C-alpha positions as CSV (number, residue, x, y, z in Angstrom):
1,M,-38.4,29.4,-54.1
2,A,-40.7,27.4,-56.1
3,P,-38.9,26.2,-59.3
4,G,-40.4,28.0,-62.6
5,V,-42.4,30.7,-61.0
6,F,-40.3,33.1,-62.5
7,A,-39.0,33.7,-66.0
8,A,-35.6,32.1,-66.4
9,Y,-33.6,35.4,-65.9
10,V,-35.5,36.4,-63.0
11,S,-35.2,33.3,-61.5
12,E,-31.3,33.0,-61.8
13,L,-31.1,36.7,-60.6
14,V,-33.3,35.8,-57.7
15,S,-31.5,32.7,-57.0
16,A,-28.0,34.3,-57.1
17,A,-29.3,37.0,-54.7
18,V,-30.6,34.6,-52.1
19,A,-27.3,32.4,-52.3
20,G,-25.2,35.5,-51.7
21,A,-27.4,36.7,-48.9
22,E,-27.1,33.0,-47.3
23,E,-23.4,32.9,-47.8
24,K,-23.0,35.8,-45.5
25,L,-25.6,34.3,-42.9
26,A,-28.4,36.7,-43.5
27,Q,-31.4,36.1,-41.5
28,D,-34.7,35.8,-42.7
29,V,-34.3,35.8,-46.3
30,V,-37.8,36.3,-48.1
31,V,-38.5,36.8,-51.8
32,I,-41.7,38.1,-52.6
33,D,-43.5,37.8,-56.0
34,M,-44.5,41.4,-57.3
35,R,-45.8,40.6,-60.7
36,A,-49.4,40.6,-59.7
37,L,-49.2,43.9,-57.9
38,V,-46.9,46.2,-60.0
39,D,-45.4,46.4,-63.5
40,S,-42.3,48.1,-62.8
41,F,-40.4,44.8,-61.4
42,D,-41.0,41.2,-60.6
43,A,-39.5,40.5,-57.4
44,L,-38.4,41.7,-54.1
45,V,-35.6,39.8,-52.2
46,I,-35.5,40.8,-48.3
47,A,-32.7,40.0,-46.2
48,S,-31.5,41.0,-42.7
49,G,-28.1,41.3,-41.0
50,R,-27.2,41.8,-37.1
51,T,-24.7,44.8,-37.6
52,D,-24.0,47.3,-40.3
53,R,-20.8,45.3,-41.3
54,Q,-22.8,42.2,-41.9
55,V,-25.5,44.4,-43.8
56,R,-22.5,45.7,-46.2
57,A,-21.1,42.2,-46.4
58,I,-24.4,40.6,-47.4
59,A,-25.0,43.4,-50.0
60,E,-21.4,42.9,-51.6
61,E,-21.9,39.4,-51.9
62,V,-25.2,39.6,-53.5
63,E,-23.6,42.0,-56.1
64,R,-20.6,39.6,-56.5
65,L,-22.8,36.5,-57.0
66,V,-25.3,38.1,-59.5
67,A,-22.4,39.3,-61.5
68,V,-20.5,36.0,-61.4
69,A,-24.1,34.0,-62.3
70,L,-25.2,36.6,-64.8
71,G,-22.7,39.4,-65.7
72,V,-24.8,42.2,-64.5
73,K,-24.4,44.9,-62.1
74,P,-27.4,46.8,-60.1
75,I,-28.7,49.8,-62.0
76,H,-28.5,51.7,-58.5
77,V,-27.3,51.0,-55.1
78,E,-28.5,52.8,-52.1
79,G,-27.7,53.0,-48.6
80,T,-24.0,51.7,-48.3
81,M,-22.8,54.4,-46.0
82,E,-25.1,54.0,-43.3
83,A,-25.9,50.3,-43.8
84,E,-29.1,50.4,-41.9
85,W,-31.0,49.7,-45.3
86,I,-29.1,48.7,-48.6
87,A,-31.3,48.6,-51.9
88,L,-29.8,47.0,-54.8
89,D,-31.8,47.9,-57.8
90,Y,-31.6,45.3,-60.8
91,G,-34.4,46.4,-62.7
92,D,-36.5,43.0,-62.6
93,V,-35.5,42.4,-59.1
94,I,-34.7,44.6,-56.2
95,V,-32.8,43.3,-53.3
96,H,-33.4,44.8,-49.8
97,V,-30.7,44.0,-47.0
98,F,-31.7,45.5,-43.4
99,D,-30.4,45.5,-40.1
100,E,-33.1,44.0,-37.8
101,A,-34.4,47.5,-36.3
102,T,-34.9,49.0,-39.7
103,R,-36.6,46.1,-41.1
104,D,-39.1,45.8,-38.3
105,Y,-39.7,49.6,-38.6
106,Y,-40.5,49.4,-42.3
107,D,-42.0,45.8,-42.4
108,L,-42.0,45.4,-46.2
109,E,-43.4,42.0,-46.1
110,H,-46.5,43.5,-44.2
111,L,-46.9,46.5,-46.7
112,W,-46.8,43.8,-49.7
113,N,-48.7,41.1,-47.9
114,A,-51.0,40.8,-50.8
115,A,-48.4,39.4,-52.9
116,T,-46.8,35.7,-52.7
117,A,-43.9,35.5,-50.4
118,Y,-41.4,32.4,-50.3
119,R,-39.3,32.2,-47.1
120,R,-35.8,30.4,-47.1
């Protein structure tokens, strides 16, 4: 991600989330700057895993590293049972961890293509 793009807190949260995803070998990690399009949050972090176990592991590592870096837990977590799409809501940042098929189906990058995206 380009330095200085987000406010310090959001930038740290995004960096910790990306680091967590990359630690568990997530594929195609993307950060989407949502500030110009919505008022409710600043960024989406999107990542993929190959299996339900990897999707869970990525989401758990994101949670762990964000907690270590910032001392915060997600406001809400959805999808851990099925692990096709796990969403971690941190208020200003929402992290989506998909399996490959579900990510292709929902194609959030295309849905939000008017926003600036940073690929890792």
